[in-house]
Residue, then its C-alpha position, 0 to 999 in steps of 0.5 A: m500500500l505504501s509503495r503504491l502511494f509512494f508511486k502516485k506521489s512521484i508520477m510526472k505532472k501533466i504539462k502539455c505546454l508552458e509559456m513565458k510571456s514578456i519576461s523582464k528582470s533587472f538588478h540594480g538598474i541593469p537589465a538581465n532579461q528584457d521582454i523575453n518570450l519562450s514556449i515549450e511543448s510536451g516531448e520537445i527539447v529547446g536549447l537556450l543559447g547565448e554568451n556568458g552573461a546573456g541572461k540565460t540562467t536568470l530567465m530559468n531562475i525566474l521559471y524555477g521561482l528563485y527570482q521574481p520577474d519585474s514584469g511578464q507572466i508564466n502560463i501552463n496549459g493556457n492558465r496563468i500561474r505565479i511561482n513564488n519559490p522553488v517549492e511551488s515550481i516543483s509542485h507545478g512539475i518543473g525541475m532544475v539541475h543547476q550548473h553547480f550540483m546541490l548535493i551533500k558530499n558526505h551523504s549517500v545517493i539514497e540520503n540525498i534523494a530522500l532529503g530532496y523528495k517531498g514525499t519521503p515516508f517517515f518509516f523505512p525511507k531508504m527502503k522505499i526510495r531505493e525501490k524508486v531509484h532502482l525503477f528510474s535507473k532501469k527506465f532511463d539507464f542511469r546505472i548508479d549505486p544508491d549506497k555510494k557517497i556523493w564524493q565517490l561519484s563522478a560529475g556525470e553520476q552526480q548529475r544523474v542523482e540531481i535528475i532522479k531527484a527532479l523526476l521523483n518530484g514529478a518533473a515534466l519540465l526539466i531545466l538543465d543549466e550548462p549540463t555538460s560543462v563538468l562532464t567527460p566526452r563519454e559522460i556527455k554521450e550518456l547524458i544525451s542518450i538519457l535526455r533522448g529517452m526522456k523526450a520519447k516518454g513525453h518530458m520537456i527539456i530546456f537545455i541551457s548551453h553555449k556549446l553549438d555542437e551539443i545544441m545542434e545534436i540534441c535540440d529541436r529548437v533553439i532560442v538565442l539570447q544576446k545582452g538579455k534580449i532574444a536575438g533570434s530563434a530557429d529549428t536546428k534542422d534549418t540552421d547551422k553553427k555559423s548562423l547561431a554564432r552570429m546571433m550570439v555575438g552579433r558578428d561572424v565567429v572564426f572557428n579555426i584560428n590560423k597559428e603563425k609559425l614561430a622560431k623556438g626561442k630560449k629555454v624558459l621552463s625545465v622540469e626534471n624527473i618530478n614526483v608528486n602525490g595526489d590529495k589522497g597521498l598516492p603518487a599522481l606524477n611519476n618522473i615527469s620531465f620536459e622543457l618549454f621555450e619562448n614563442e611556444i605553446l606546449g599542450v598537455a592532453g589527457v582524460s581528466g584525473n591523470g595528473q594534469r591538476e597536480l602538474a600545474e599545481a606543482i609548477t606554480g607552488i601550490r602542491p609540494i614536489l617530493s623529488g625532482k626539480v623545476k627551473i625557470k630560466g635556469r633558476d631553481i623554483t622547486n617548492k618555492s612559495p606561489r608568490c616567489i614563483y610569480d615574482n620569477g615570471v610564472s603566472h597561473v590561470p587555475e582550473e577552479r577559477i572561483r575557488f582559487g582564482i578570485a576572492p568573490g566578496l571583493f571588488l573587481y579592482d581588488n581582484a585585478i591585483l591579487k598577486q600584484h598588490h606588493l609591487k611598487k607601482f600599486s603600493s607605497r610602504y604602507f598604503l595601496r595606491y587606489n588611483r593606479i589600481k583602478n586605472h589598471t583595472k579599467t585597462i584590463v576590463n577594456k582590453f579583455k572585454v569584461s562585461t560589467h557596469s562598474i569596477n566597483t562591482r563585487v566579482r561574485n556578481l560576474s558571469g563565469g566567462n567574465i571572471q575568466k577574462l578578468i583572471l587572464g587579464r590579471e595574469v598576463s598584465e605583467q608579461p609573464q615568462l611562463l603562463v600555466a593555463s588550466h582549461p582557460t576556455y572551460g565554460l566560455d561561449v564561442g565569442a569569449t573562446e575565440f577571444l581568449r585563444k587569440h590572446l594566448l597566441e598573441l602572448r606566444k608571439q610576444g616571446s612568452s611560453v604557455l603550458l596549456f592544460s585542456e581536454d578539448l583536443e580541437e583546442i590543443f591541436e589549434l593552439c599548440d606547437r607541441i603536445a604532451v599526452i599524459f596517462d596515469g601520471r606519466f607522459m606517453a609522448v611529447l610530439d610536434s603538433d604536426d607529427e603523424r604519430l598523433c593520429d594515435i592520440g586516443l590510444m595514448m590517452a587510454g594508456s594503450k600506446k607509448i612513444 
C-alpha cells in the first residue's frame, strides 16, 4: 500500500505546454532579461543559447521561482500561474539541475534523494526510495549505486542523482543549466542518450548551453539570447553553427584560428624527473620531465584525473614536489612559495577559477591585483595606491572585454566567462615568462573562446611560453606547437603538433600506446 502511494506521489505532472510571456528582470538598474518570450511543448527539447552573461540562467531562475520577474507572466496549459519559490515550481512539475550540483558530499545517493523528495515516508525511507531509484535507473539507464557517497561519484553520476531527484518530484519540465560543462566526452554521450529517452516518454527539456555542437545534436529548437534580449530563434534542422554564432555575438565567429609559425626561442621552463602525490597521498606524477621555450605553446592532453591538476599545481607552488626539480630560466623554483614563483615570471590561470582564482566578496579592482598588490607601482610602504589600481583595472576590463557596469562591482556578481577574462587579464598584465593555463576556455561561449585563444597566441608571439592544460583536443591541436599526452601520471609522448604519430592520440590517452 505504501509503495503504491509512494508511486502516485512521484508520477510526472501533466504539462502539455508552458509559456513565458514578456519576461523582464533587472538588478540594480541593469537589465538581465528584457521582454523575453519562450514556449515549450510536451516531448520537445529547446536549447537556450547565448554568451556568458546573456541572461540565460536568470530567465530559468525566474521559471524555477528563485527570482521574481519585474514584469511578464508564466502560463501552463493556457492558465496563468505565479511561482513564488522553488517549492511551488516543483509542485507545478518543473525541475532544475543547476550548473553547480546541490548535493551533500558526505551523504549517500539514497540520503540525498530522500532529503530532496517531498514525499519521503517517515518509516523505512531508504527502503522505499531505493525501490524508486532502482525503477528510474532501469527506465532511463542511469546505472548508479544508491549506497555510494556523493564524493565517490563522478560529475556525470552526480548529475544523474540531481535528475532522479527532479523526476521523483514529478518533473515534466526539466531545466538543465550548462549540463555538460563538468562532464567527460563519454559522460556527455550518456547524458544525451538519457535526455533522448526522456523526450520519447513525453518530458520537456530546456537545455541551457553555449556549446553549438551539443545544441545542434540534441535540440529541436533553439532560442538565442544576446545582452538579455532574444536575438533570434530557429529549428536546428534549418540552421547551422555559423548562423547561431552570429546571433550570439552579433558578428561572424572564426572557428579555426590560423597559428603563425614561430622560431623556438630560449629555454624558459625545465622540469626534471618530478614526483608528486595526489590529495589522497598516492603518487599522481611519476618522473615527469620536459622543457618549454619562448614563442611556444606546449599542450598537455589527457582524460581528466591523470595528473594534469597536480602538474600545474606543482609548477606554480601550490602542491609540494617530493623529488625532482623545476627551473625557470635556469633558476631553481622547486617548492618555492606561489608568490616567489610569480615574482620569477610564472603566472597561473587555475582550473577552479572561483575557488582559487578570485576572492568573490571583493571588488573587481581588488581582484585585478591579487598577486600584484606588493609591487611598487600599486603600493607605497604602507598604503595601496587606489588611483593606479583602478586605472589598471579599467585597462584590463577594456582590453579583455569584461562585461560589467562598474569596477566597483563585487566579482561574485560576474558571469563565469567574465571572471575568466578578468583572471587572464590579471595574469598576463605583467608579461609573464611562463603562463600555466588550466582549461582557460572551460565554460566560455564561442565569442569569449575565440577571444581568449587569440590572446594566448598573441602572448606566444610576444616571446612568452604557455603550458596549456585542456581536454578539448580541437583546442590543443589549434593552439599548440607541441603536445604532451599524459596517462596515469606519466607522459606517453611529447610530439610536434604536426607529427603523424598523433593520429594515435586516443590510444595514448587510454594508456594503450607509448612513444
